[in-house]
VOZA-367925 format. One record per residue (C-alpha): residue number from 1; residue in three letters; x, y, z. Coordinates in Angstrom, 3 decimals. Example, Ala and Ser with C-alpha at 12.3 -4.5 7.8 and 13.67 -1.06 7.14 Angstrom:
k:1, r:ALA, east:12.300, north:-4.500, up:7.800
k:2, r:SER, east:13.670, north:-1.060, up:7.140
***
This chain:
k:1, r:MET, east:0.000, north:0.000, up:0.000
k:2, r:ILE, east:1.295, north:3.473, up:-0.865
k:3, r:GLN, east:1.785, north:5.718, up:2.154
k:4, r:ARG, east:-0.393, north:8.813, up:1.702
k:5, r:HIS, east:1.156, north:10.951, up:4.427
k:6, r:PHE, east:4.533, north:11.385, up:6.008
k:7, r:LYS, east:4.560, north:12.631, up:9.583
k:8, r:ASP, east:2.732, north:15.936, up:10.146
k:9, r:VAL, east:4.825, north:18.618, up:11.818
k:10, r:CYS, east:4.180, north:21.311, up:14.382
k:11, r:CYS, east:6.937, north:23.887, up:14.812
k:12, r:ASP, east:7.658, north:27.335, up:16.117
k:13, r:ILE, east:8.851, north:28.727, up:12.799
k:14, r:LEU, east:8.434, north:27.550, up:9.219
k:15, r:ILE, east:10.855, north:28.782, up:6.584
k:16, r:LEU, east:9.375, north:28.337, up:3.124
k:17, r:GLY, east:12.154, north:28.198, up:0.532
k:18, r:GLY, east:15.790, north:27.202, up:0.989
k:19, r:GLY, east:17.507, north:29.792, up:-1.153
k:20, r:ILE, east:20.175, north:32.023, up:0.295
k:21, r:ALA, east:17.537, north:34.171, up:2.071
k:22, r:GLY, east:15.681, north:31.173, up:3.471
k:23, r:ALA, east:18.907, north:29.609, up:4.739
k:24, r:ALA, east:19.865, north:32.849, up:6.481
k:25, r:ALA, east:16.390, north:33.104, up:8.003
k:26, r:ALA, east:16.481, north:29.517, up:9.275
k:27, r:LEU, east:19.856, north:29.950, up:10.954
k:28, r:ALA, east:18.802, north:33.203, up:12.623
k:29, r:ALA, east:15.471, north:31.767, up:13.768
k:30, r:ALA, east:17.095, north:28.678, up:15.319
k:31, r:ARG, east:19.824, north:30.462, up:17.297
k:32, r:GLU, east:18.113, north:30.119, up:20.682
k:33, r:GLY, east:16.536, north:26.706, up:20.380
k:34, r:ALA, east:13.272, north:27.390, up:18.568
k:35, r:SER, east:11.963, north:24.493, up:16.510
k:36, r:VAL, east:12.549, north:25.505, up:12.899
k:37, r:VAL, east:11.431, north:23.632, up:9.774
k:38, r:LEU, east:12.775, north:24.610, up:6.360
k:39, r:ALA, east:10.778, north:23.288, up:3.401
k:40, r:GLU, east:12.570, north:23.429, up:0.034
k:41, r:LYS, east:11.202, north:22.270, up:-3.317
k:42, r:SER, east:14.570, north:21.117, up:-4.693
k:43, r:GLY, east:17.125, north:18.690, up:-3.300
k:44, r:ARG, east:19.535, north:21.208, up:-1.810
k:45, r:LEU, east:19.850, north:24.647, up:-0.275
k:46, r:GLY, east:21.127, north:27.763, up:-1.967
k:47, r:GLY, east:18.474, north:28.371, up:-4.611
k:48, r:ILE, east:19.824, north:30.359, up:-7.555
k:49, r:ALA, east:23.302, north:30.360, up:-5.975
k:50, r:THR, east:23.511, north:26.554, up:-6.241
k:51, r:ASN, east:20.742, north:25.202, up:-8.490
k:52, r:GLY, east:21.145, north:28.225, up:-10.750
k:53, r:LEU, east:24.983, north:28.114, up:-10.588
k:54, r:VAL, east:25.136, north:31.835, up:-9.767
k:55, r:SER, east:28.448, north:31.642, up:-7.965
k:56, r:THR, east:28.923, north:35.331, up:-7.204
k:57, r:LEU, east:27.538, north:36.724, up:-3.961
k:58, r:CYS, east:26.861, north:40.215, up:-5.301
k:59, r:GLY, east:25.839, north:43.168, up:-3.160
k:60, r:CYS, east:27.960, north:42.277, up:-0.117
k:61, r:TYR, east:30.145, north:45.326, up:-0.714
k:62, r:SER, east:29.375, north:48.983, up:-1.263
k:63, r:SER, east:29.483, north:50.322, up:-4.797
k:64, r:LEU, east:31.007, north:53.543, up:-3.482
k:65, r:PRO, east:34.761, north:54.253, up:-3.592
k:66, r:GLY, east:36.571, north:51.965, up:-1.148
k:67, r:ARG, east:33.995, north:49.217, up:-1.713
k:68, r:ARG, east:33.627, north:48.509, up:2.014
k:69, r:LYS, east:31.807, north:45.397, up:3.174
k:70, r:ILE, east:28.149, north:46.154, up:4.008
k:71, r:ILE, east:26.744, north:42.642, up:4.616
k:72, r:GLY, east:27.880, north:40.690, up:7.683
k:73, r:GLY, east:26.269, north:38.250, up:10.099
k:74, r:PHE, east:25.096, north:35.188, up:8.179
k:75, r:ARG, east:27.344, north:36.113, up:5.277
k:76, r:ASP, east:30.380, north:35.891, up:7.573
k:77, r:LEU, east:29.315, north:32.541, up:9.044
k:78, r:LEU, east:28.858, north:31.158, up:5.537
k:79, r:ALA, east:32.225, north:32.503, up:4.379
k:80, r:ALA, east:33.971, north:30.909, up:7.364
k:81, r:GLU, east:32.407, north:27.535, up:6.564
k:82, r:LEU, east:33.359, north:27.812, up:2.887
k:83, r:HIS, east:36.958, north:28.612, up:3.777
k:84, r:ARG, east:37.208, north:25.189, up:5.430
k:85, r:THR, east:36.715, north:23.524, up:2.043
k:86, r:GLY, east:38.449, north:26.116, up:-0.138
k:87, r:GLY, east:35.106, north:27.079, up:-1.656
k:88, r:ILE, east:35.272, north:30.879, up:-1.539
k:89, r:LEU, east:37.322, north:33.828, up:-2.737
k:90, r:GLU, east:36.369, north:36.910, up:-0.720
k:91, r:GLY, east:36.351, north:40.489, up:-1.904
k:92, r:VAL, east:37.153, north:39.832, up:-5.559
k:93, r:ASP, east:37.457, north:43.127, up:-7.444
k:94, r:ARG, east:35.723, north:43.195, up:-10.816
k:95, r:ASP, east:35.341, north:45.886, up:-13.479
k:96, r:THR, east:32.627, north:47.792, up:-11.653
k:97, r:HIS, east:32.197, north:46.106, up:-8.289
k:98, r:ARG, east:33.520, north:43.742, up:-5.616
k:99, r:ASN, east:31.967, north:40.396, up:-4.745
k:100, r:ASP, east:32.559, north:37.035, up:-3.093
k:101, r:THR, east:33.015, north:34.096, up:-5.457
k:102, r:CYS, east:31.852, north:30.631, up:-4.363
k:103, r:ASP, east:31.973, north:27.150, up:-5.790
k:104, r:PRO, east:28.250, north:26.252, up:-6.070
k:105, r:GLU, east:28.752, north:22.613, up:-5.039
k:106, r:LEU, east:30.744, north:23.504, up:-1.945
k:107, r:LEU, east:28.266, north:26.248, up:-1.138
k:108, r:ALA, east:25.448, north:23.687, up:-0.984
k:109, r:CYS, east:27.522, north:21.522, up:1.358
k:110, r:ALA, east:28.379, north:24.483, up:3.594
k:111, r:LEU, east:24.701, north:25.370, up:3.931
k:112, r:ASP, east:23.882, north:21.776, up:4.912
k:113, r:THR, east:26.522, north:21.945, up:7.631
k:114, r:LEU, east:25.235, north:25.224, up:9.047
k:115, r:MET, east:21.657, north:23.926, up:9.211
k:116, r:GLN, east:22.726, north:20.700, up:10.929
k:117, r:ARG, east:24.827, north:22.627, up:13.425
k:118, r:HIS, east:21.756, north:24.602, up:14.518
k:119, r:ASP, east:19.250, north:21.708, up:14.414
k:120, r:VAL, east:17.132, north:23.089, up:11.583
k:121, r:GLN, east:14.772, north:20.375, up:10.327
k:122, r:LEU, east:15.132, north:20.179, up:6.556
k:123, r:LEU, east:12.366, north:18.951, up:4.256
k:124, r:PHE, east:13.844, north:18.650, up:0.764
k:125, r:SER, east:11.853, north:17.849, up:-2.394
k:126, r:SER, east:8.845, north:19.350, up:-0.635
k:127, r:CYS, east:6.495, north:21.438, up:-2.762
k:128, r:VAL, east:3.641, north:23.475, up:-1.310
k:129, r:ILE, east:0.233, north:22.291, up:-2.542
k:130, r:GLY, east:-1.981, north:24.263, up:-0.203
k:131, r:ALA, east:-2.257, north:26.445, up:2.871
k:132, r:ASP, east:-4.929, north:27.250, up:5.437
k:133, r:PHE, east:-5.582, north:30.815, up:6.633
k:134, r:SER, east:-8.020, north:32.433, up:9.023
k:135, r:GLU, east:-8.252, north:35.827, up:10.738
k:136, r:ARG, east:-5.158, north:37.157, up:8.907
k:137, r:LEU, east:-3.076, north:34.253, up:10.187
k:138, r:LEU, east:-1.379, north:31.368, up:8.416
k:139, r:ARG, east:-2.605, north:28.237, up:10.180
k:140, r:SER, east:-0.922, north:25.444, up:8.221
k:141, r:VAL, east:0.897, north:24.589, up:5.007
k:142, r:GLU, east:0.544, north:21.307, up:3.130
k:143, r:VAL, east:3.528, north:20.017, up:1.179
k:144, r:VAL, east:4.043, north:16.962, up:-0.998
k:145, r:ASN, east:7.308, north:15.062, up:-1.226
k:146, r:THR, east:8.026, north:14.823, up:-4.935
k:147, r:GLU, east:10.052, north:11.617, up:-4.522
k:148, r:SER, east:7.467, north:9.561, up:-2.638
k:149, r:GLY, east:4.243, north:11.402, up:-3.406
k:150, r:THR, east:3.415, north:11.532, up:0.292
k:151, r:ARG, east:1.986, north:14.588, up:1.976
k:152, r:CYS, east:2.681, north:16.464, up:5.180
k:153, r:SER, east:0.865, north:19.234, up:7.025
k:154, r:ILE, east:3.122, north:21.790, up:8.745
k:155, r:THR, east:1.581, north:23.868, up:11.522
k:156, r:PRO, east:3.815, north:26.787, up:12.547
k:157, r:ARG, east:3.346, north:29.661, up:14.951
k:158, r:LEU, east:5.205, north:31.972, up:12.569
k:159, r:ALA, east:6.509, north:31.687, up:9.028
k:160, r:VAL, east:9.106, north:33.275, up:6.786
k:161, r:ASP, east:8.163, north:33.302, up:3.101
k:162, r:ALA, east:11.463, north:33.017, up:1.234
k:163, r:SER, east:9.863, north:31.257, up:-1.720
k:164, r:GLY, east:11.132, north:33.802, up:-4.220
k:165, r:GLY, east:7.646, north:34.728, up:-5.410
k:166, r:GLY, east:5.553, north:35.551, up:-2.335
k:167, r:LEU, east:3.826, north:32.176, up:-2.438
k:168, r:LEU, east:2.050, north:32.427, up:0.916
k:169, r:SER, east:0.641, north:35.855, up:0.076
k:170, r:ARG, east:-0.474, north:34.505, up:-3.304
k:171, r:LEU, east:-2.263, north:31.566, up:-1.659
k:172, r:ALA, east:-3.908, north:33.836, up:0.908
k:173, r:ASP, east:-5.029, north:36.445, up:-1.644
k:174, r:PRO, east:-3.824, north:36.503, up:-5.267
k:175, r:ALA, east:-4.581, north:40.228, up:-5.387
k:176, r:SER, east:-1.894, north:40.847, up:-2.749
k:177, r:ILE, east:0.879, north:39.961, up:-5.223
k:178, r:VAL, east:2.683, north:42.317, up:-7.595
k:179, r:SER, east:4.396, north:41.049, up:-10.742
k:180, r:GLY, east:6.860, north:43.060, up:-12.801
k:181, r:GLY, east:6.797, north:46.742, up:-13.592
k:182, r:GLU, east:4.578, north:48.722, up:-15.929
k:183, r:GLY, east:2.251, north:46.322, up:-17.729
k:184, r:GLY, east:3.673, north:43.395, up:-15.761
k:185, r:LYS, east:6.932, north:43.499, up:-17.725
k:186, r:LEU, east:9.622, north:41.267, up:-16.215
k:187, r:GLN, east:13.400, north:41.355, up:-16.472
k:188, r:ALA, east:15.138, north:38.702, up:-18.554
k:189, r:ALA, east:16.334, north:35.511, up:-16.890
k:190, r:THR, east:19.582, north:33.703, up:-17.749
k:191, r:MET, east:20.628, north:30.068, up:-18.082
k:192, r:VAL, east:24.018, north:29.985, up:-16.370
k:193, r:PHE, east:26.541, north:27.221, up:-17.048
k:194, r:ARG, east:29.920, north:25.953, up:-15.882
k:195, r:MET, east:33.026, north:25.175, up:-17.928
k:196, r:ASP, east:35.997, north:23.129, up:-16.682
k:197, r:GLY, east:39.522, north:22.937, up:-18.081
k:198, r:VAL, east:39.760, north:26.734, up:-18.046
k:199, r:ASP, east:43.051, north:28.624, up:-17.852
k:200, r:GLY, east:41.995, north:30.752, up:-14.914
k:201, r:ASP, east:44.927, north:33.142, up:-15.072
k:202, r:ARG, east:44.084, north:34.136, up:-18.652
k:203, r:ALA, east:40.306, north:34.039, up:-18.282
k:204, r:ARG, east:40.350, north:36.243, up:-15.198
k:205, r:LEU, east:41.806, north:39.110, up:-17.238
k:206, r:VAL, east:38.952, north:39.150, up:-19.755
k:207, r:THR, east:36.676, north:42.155, up:-19.211
k:208, r:LYS, east:32.983, north:42.602, up:-19.963
k:209, r:ASP, east:33.890, north:45.047, up:-22.718
k:210, r:GLU, east:36.131, north:42.426, up:-24.356
k:211, r:ILE, east:33.339, north:39.841, up:-24.203
k:212, r:ARG, east:30.975, north:42.369, up:-25.770
k:213, r:ALA, east:33.430, north:43.000, up:-28.636
k:214, r:LEU, east:34.070, north:39.282, up:-29.155
k:215, r:LEU, east:30.328, north:38.553, up:-29.227
k:216, r:ALA, east:29.881, north:41.218, up:-31.894
k:217, r:GLU, east:32.647, north:39.594, up:-33.948
k:218, r:ALA, east:31.122, north:36.149, up:-33.518
k:219, r:ARG, east:27.729, north:37.485, up:-34.590
k:220, r:ARG, east:29.246, north:38.959, up:-37.742
k:221, r:ASN, east:30.842, north:35.573, up:-38.438
k:222, r:GLY, east:27.554, north:33.753, up:-37.966
k:223, r:ASP, east:28.716, north:31.886, up:-34.844
k:224, r:VAL, east:26.211, north:33.567, up:-32.503
k:225, r:VAL, east:22.532, north:34.321, up:-33.052
k:226, r:GLY, east:21.446, north:35.007, up:-29.442
k:227, r:GLU, east:20.107, north:38.478, up:-28.707
k:228, r:ARG, east:22.272, north:39.339, up:-25.691
k:229, r:GLY, east:25.331, north:41.306, up:-26.707
k:230, r:ASN, east:27.248, north:41.071, up:-23.424
k:231, r:GLY, east:28.134, north:38.617, up:-20.709
k:232, r:VAL, east:30.351, north:37.894, up:-17.740
k:233, r:LEU, east:32.557, north:35.052, up:-16.610
k:234, r:THR, east:33.621, north:34.178, up:-13.072
k:235, r:VAL, east:36.703, north:32.059, up:-12.406
k:236, r:LEU, east:36.013, north:29.769, up:-9.440
k:237, r:PRO, east:38.317, north:28.877, up:-6.533
k:238, r:GLY, east:40.780, north:26.316, up:-7.881
k:239, r:ASN, east:41.482, north:28.435, up:-10.986
k:240, r:SER, east:40.444, north:25.771, up:-13.526
k:241, r:SER, east:36.679, north:26.292, up:-13.743
k:242, r:ALA, east:34.453, north:29.225, up:-14.626
k:243, r:ILE, east:30.797, north:30.135, up:-14.387
k:244, r:VAL, east:29.422, north:31.893, up:-17.473
k:245, r:ASN, east:26.431, north:34.252, up:-17.556
k:246, r:ALA, east:25.945, north:35.313, up:-21.187
k:247, r:ASN, east:22.379, north:34.816, up:-22.424
k:248, r:TRP, east:18.879, north:36.119, up:-21.890
k:249, r:VAL, east:15.717, north:34.047, up:-21.569
k:250, r:GLN, east:12.210, north:35.478, up:-21.401
k:251, r:ALA, east:10.092, north:33.570, up:-18.902
k:252, r:ASN, east:7.363, north:34.369, up:-16.393
k:253, r:MET, east:7.932, north:31.941, up:-13.523
k:254, r:SER, east:4.273, north:32.092, up:-12.475
k:255, r:VAL, east:3.220, north:30.569, up:-15.814
k:256, r:PRO, east:4.023, north:26.814, up:-16.005
k:257, r:GLU, east:4.323, north:26.759, up:-19.813
k:258, r:ASP, east:6.745, north:29.696, up:-19.642
k:259, r:VAL, east:8.927, north:27.894, up:-17.121
k:260, r:THR, east:9.234, north:24.819, up:-19.337
k:261, r:ARG, east:9.857, north:26.820, up:-22.494
k:262, r:GLY, east:12.428, north:28.973, up:-20.705
k:263, r:LEU, east:14.386, north:25.979, up:-19.425
k:264, r:VAL, east:14.509, north:24.312, up:-22.853
k:265, r:GLU, east:15.380, north:27.557, up:-24.618
k:266, r:GLY, east:17.974, north:28.374, up:-21.977
k:267, r:ARG, east:19.831, north:25.097, up:-22.442
k:268, r:LYS, east:20.018, north:25.710, up:-26.194
k:269, r:LYS, east:21.455, north:29.142, up:-25.568
k:270, r:ALA, east:23.993, north:27.730, up:-23.112
k:271, r:LEU, east:25.256, north:25.354, up:-25.802
k:272, r:GLU, east:25.739, north:28.264, up:-28.215
k:273, r:ASN, east:27.470, north:30.330, up:-25.543
k:274, r:ALA, east:29.847, north:27.473, up:-24.693
k:275, r:ARG, east:30.853, north:27.085, up:-28.346
k:276, r:PHE, east:31.492, north:30.817, up:-28.510
k:277, r:PHE, east:33.670, north:30.818, up:-25.379
k:278, r:ARG, east:35.787, north:27.918, up:-26.623
k:279, r:LYS, east:36.377, north:29.577, up:-29.999
k:280, r:TYR, east:36.747, north:33.245, up:-29.061
k:281, r:VAL, east:37.487, north:33.895, up:-25.383
k:282, r:PRO, east:41.060, north:33.703, up:-24.008
k:283, r:GLY, east:41.523, north:30.929, up:-21.466
k:284, r:PHE, east:38.701, north:28.751, up:-22.809
k:285, r:GLY, east:40.395, north:27.071, up:-25.781
k:286, r:ASN, east:40.605, north:23.689, up:-24.046
k:287, r:ALA, east:37.543, north:24.108, up:-21.816
k:288, r:VAL, east:34.570, north:21.757, up:-21.746
k:289, r:LEU, east:30.963, north:22.436, up:-20.850
k:290, r:SER, east:30.604, north:20.526, up:-17.596
k:291, r:SER, east:27.268, north:21.678, up:-16.190
k:292, r:ILE, east:24.168, north:23.638, up:-17.158
k:293, r:ALA, east:22.129, north:25.039, up:-14.285
k:294, r:ALA, east:19.138, north:23.005, up:-13.157
k:295, r:SER, east:17.070, north:26.177, up:-12.825
k:296, r:LEU, east:16.891, north:29.512, up:-14.572
k:297, r:GLY, east:18.658, north:32.491, up:-13.075
k:298, r:VAL, east:15.518, north:34.527, up:-12.459
k:299, r:ARG, east:15.989, north:38.285, up:-12.142
k:300, r:GLU, east:12.368, north:39.171, up:-11.463
k:301, r:ALA, east:9.351, north:37.316, up:-10.146
k:302, r:SER, east:6.268, north:38.076, up:-8.061
k:303, r:ARG, east:6.613, north:40.062, up:-4.847
k:304, r:ILE, east:4.401, north:41.040, up:-1.929
k:305, r:LYS, east:2.481, north:44.214, up:-1.218
k:306, r:GLY, east:3.959, north:45.269, up:2.086
k:307, r:LYS, east:3.621, north:47.937, up:4.741
k:308, r:TYR, east:6.115, north:50.003, up:2.743
k:309, r:VAL, east:7.204, north:49.856, up:-0.896
k:310, r:LEU, east:10.883, north:50.679, up:-1.387
k:311, r:SER, east:11.087, north:52.928, up:-4.445
k:312, r:GLN, east:13.585, north:53.801, up:-7.140
k:313, r:GLU, east:13.900, north:57.226, up:-5.514
k:314, r:ASP, east:14.746, north:55.617, up:-2.152
k:315, r:VAL, east:17.584, north:53.737, up:-3.805
k:316, r:MET, east:18.868, north:56.587, up:-5.960
k:317, r:GLU, east:18.821, north:59.117, up:-3.115
k:318, r:GLY, east:20.355, north:56.732, up:-0.570
k:319, r:ARG, east:17.465, north:57.183, up:1.849
k:320, r:ARG, east:17.785, north:56.023, up:5.453
k:321, r:PHE, east:15.000, north:54.604, up:7.640
k:322, r:GLU, east:14.584, north:54.202, up:11.393
k:323, r:ASP, east:13.491, north:50.592, up:10.909
k:324, r:ALA, east:16.380, north:49.671, up:8.578
k:325, r:ILE, east:17.437, north:46.022, up:8.732
k:326, r:SER, east:19.950, north:45.967, up:5.862
k:327, r:LEU, east:22.106, north:48.196, up:3.733
k:328, r:GLY, east:21.965, north:48.075, up:-0.044
k:329, r:SER, east:24.339, north:49.432, up:-2.654
k:330, r:TRP, east:24.038, north:47.307, up:-5.780
k:331, r:PRO, east:23.050, north:49.402, up:-8.817
k:332, r:MET, east:19.593, north:49.033, up:-10.270
k:333, r:GLU, east:20.696, north:46.483, up:-12.850
k:334, r:TYR, east:17.818, north:46.031, up:-15.281
k:335, r:HIS, east:18.040, north:43.359, up:-17.994
k:336, r:ASP, east:15.512, north:44.486, up:-20.601
k:337, r:TYR, east:14.721, north:41.580, up:-22.918
k:338, r:GLU, east:12.167, north:43.422, up:-25.044
k:339, r:GLN, east:14.470, north:46.329, up:-25.906
k:340, r:ASN, east:17.629, north:44.193, up:-25.890
k:341, r:ARG, east:19.489, north:46.416, up:-23.456
k:342, r:LEU, east:21.131, north:46.315, up:-20.044
k:343, r:VAL, east:20.479, north:49.369, up:-17.865
k:344, r:TYR, east:22.641, north:50.309, up:-14.865
k:345, r:LEU, east:21.498, north:53.092, up:-12.520
k:346, r:TRP, east:24.038, north:53.889, up:-9.825
k:347, r:SER, east:23.317, north:55.724, up:-6.589
k:348, r:GLU, east:25.809, north:58.101, up:-5.034
k:349, r:ASN, east:25.044, north:56.667, up:-1.580
k:350, r:ASP, east:24.320, north:53.359, up:0.094
k:351, r:TYR, east:20.643, north:53.007, up:1.043
k:352, r:ASP, east:18.535, north:51.302, up:3.728
k:353, r:ILE, east:15.998, north:48.503, up:3.394
k:354, r:PRO, east:13.265, north:49.021, up:6.029
k:355, r:PHE, east:11.690, north:46.207, up:8.031
k:356, r:ARG, east:8.233, north:47.325, up:6.850
k:357, r:CYS, east:9.094, north:45.989, up:3.379
k:358, r:LEU, east:9.125, north:42.492, up:4.897
k:359, r:LEU, east:5.592, north:42.670, up:6.330
k:360, r:PRO, east:2.885, north:41.445, up:3.912
k:361, r:GLU, east:-0.450, north:43.202, up:3.870
k:362, r:GLY, east:-3.132, north:40.786, up:5.032
k:363, r:LEU, east:-0.923, north:38.257, up:6.884
k:364, r:ASP, east:0.047, north:38.940, up:10.485
k:365, r:ASN, east:2.250, north:35.946, up:11.323
k:366, r:VAL, east:4.272, north:35.837, up:8.085
k:367, r:ILE, east:7.442, north:37.747, up:7.212
k:368, r:ALA, east:8.790, north:37.936, up:3.663
k:369, r:ALA, east:12.485, north:37.479, up:2.929
k:370, r:GLY, east:14.717, north:37.632, up:-0.113
k:371, r:ARG, east:13.756, north:38.952, up:-3.502
k:372, r:ASN, east:9.973, north:38.853, up:-2.858
k:373, r:ILE, east:9.883, north:41.748, up:-0.382
k:374, r:SER, east:7.828, north:44.894, up:-1.048
k:375, r:VAL, east:9.748, north:47.016, up:-3.562
k:376, r:SER, east:9.124, north:48.732, up:-6.885
k:377, r:SER, east:10.245, north:47.017, up:-10.077
k:378, r:MET, east:13.343, north:49.208, up:-10.423
k:379, r:ALA, east:14.264, north:48.952, up:-6.734
k:380, r:TYR, east:13.889, north:45.176, up:-7.144
k:381, r:ALA, east:16.692, north:45.371, up:-9.724
k:382, r:SER, east:18.999, north:46.291, up:-6.832
k:383, r:THR, east:17.614, north:44.420, up:-3.812
k:384, r:ARG, east:17.306, north:41.037, up:-5.587
k:385, r:VAL, east:21.025, north:40.146, up:-5.424
k:386, r:MET, east:22.570, north:37.704, up:-2.931
k:387, r:GLY, east:24.046, north:40.126, up:-0.391
k:388, r:PRO, east:20.843, north:41.966, up:0.527
k:389, r:CYS, east:18.894, north:38.702, up:0.368
k:390, r:MET, east:21.166, north:37.180, up:3.020
k:391, r:ALA, east:20.778, north:40.233, up:5.277
k:392, r:ILE, east:17.003, north:40.368, up:4.758
k:393, r:GLY, east:16.768, north:36.652, up:5.542
k:394, r:GLN, east:18.773, north:37.103, up:8.731
k:395, r:ALA, east:16.504, north:39.973, up:9.776
k:396, r:ALA, east:13.348, north:37.973, up:9.075
k:397, r:GLY, east:14.581, north:34.965, up:11.035
k:398, r:THR, east:15.741, north:37.136, up:13.921
k:399, r:ALA, east:12.382, north:38.911, up:14.027
k:400, r:THR, east:10.495, north:35.615, up:14.289
k:401, r:ARG, east:12.794, north:34.575, up:17.136
k:402, r:LEU, east:12.039, north:37.818, up:18.987
k:403, r:CYS, east:8.316, north:37.354, up:18.330
k:404, r:LEU, east:8.405, north:34.006, up:20.109
k:405, r:LYS, east:10.158, north:35.496, up:23.137
k:406, r:MET, east:7.780, north:38.473, up:23.308
k:407, r:ASN, east:4.637, north:36.507, up:22.328
k:408, r:ALA, east:4.128, north:39.155, up:19.674
k:409, r:LEU, east:3.315, north:39.418, up:15.984
k:410, r:PRO, east:5.937, north:40.667, up:13.505
k:411, r:LYS, east:4.223, north:44.074, up:13.191
k:412, r:GLU, east:4.600, north:44.448, up:16.978
k:413, r:VAL, east:8.330, north:43.739, up:17.130
k:414, r:ASP, east:10.435, north:46.323, up:18.960
k:415, r:ILE, east:12.455, north:47.618, up:16.017
k:416, r:HIS, east:15.187, north:48.994, up:18.273
k:417, r:LEU, east:15.612, north:45.561, up:19.871
k:418, r:LEU, east:15.624, north:43.926, up:16.439
k:419, r:ARG, east:18.341, north:46.276, up:15.169
k:420, r:LYS, east:20.378, north:45.831, up:18.364
k:421, r:THR, east:20.123, north:42.034, up:18.077
k:422, r:LEU, east:21.166, north:42.116, up:14.425
k:423, r:LEU, east:24.177, north:44.281, up:15.270
k:424, r:ASN, east:25.157, north:41.952, up:18.121
k:425, r:GLU, east:25.041, north:39.039, up:15.670
k:426, r:GLY, east:27.304, north:40.637, up:13.097
k:427, r:ALA, east:24.944, north:42.558, up:10.828
k:428, r:ILE, east:26.092, north:45.873, up:9.374
k:429, r:LEU, east:23.523, north:48.673, up:9.512
k:430, r:GLU, east:25.617, north:51.829, up:9.134
***
């Protein structure tokens, strides 16, 4: 007989989604012994950083002169764990910015270790198929294990929605979700891939401008037909492998047919890109395509309507907020598929991300984390990167922990205590 249910779970805090924001939230929530369950639809943590092979932790450093570090806390714990396996290069200076470079496979292993160390209960291959709400509260979430087909009901006191698309808000009220900018337009996604057998010393010297010029040459020669005219490469720790980000795919992740088409189209584009890199780009002459990401690198998906909407003006003017829980500095990097252009808008100051952006309208015991917080489409183009997502996740998890201690709802959290706790646990807020 086929088992129809695996064991139902009651917990203090449910983290929905095991991307970089969800992992940060889980670790922060579990620091003082709360029972924390993390449900993730794939088979490992890290989200786009691992399943999408996006090896660069962007946004951890200011874009201003000096490029100081602005993301700490969970980011520092993760970096320390990655150093044990040789899986990270910190503070790598690029053409326009500084980032941390990680090996995606070792990153997934490091995240496993951190969760085990803090007794986070992991539910992999667990997709949400329903949720129960009443009186503005999430009561339970039902997930199905995609390997066995069995179901489980999770009953939390509080939840962090790090699903990447505001899934809990969507299930509670589809009208509470925002998608894209004007007319619902979404940024382009990318199918990232890995090449091994790379001469890292040569490849590391190749600039984005050189790749742009080489792509133009290849297009004239008939070797490239893809629409994107630029791209980046990242040499991984070990100096013999590189991650390549050099195509655009148009896909709305809330439309199942779009997801399938985007994945198939993306793999075709990755094959073309790999041929181009072997033929044209220094350091790749003997390289082989070793891996294509299992998921698209999504730059824009659905997001919540929150207590505050962070705007383009907030980012551009470097606005500060009393309830700030993270700094941001990444430019508004907008990949426009329809007009075949990449737009960068740089601020002259670092800016704040306020806690109110994490509080969904209509749900009182849920906090959003990661790219699905309440922001405008252009602000999203800055806040979506890994650094802010880690800090936002840490803030969300810390807030749930404080809620348990105070027997309070997220909207009732003492923001001064939250900021003090974040600072004590390594966050950077100034």
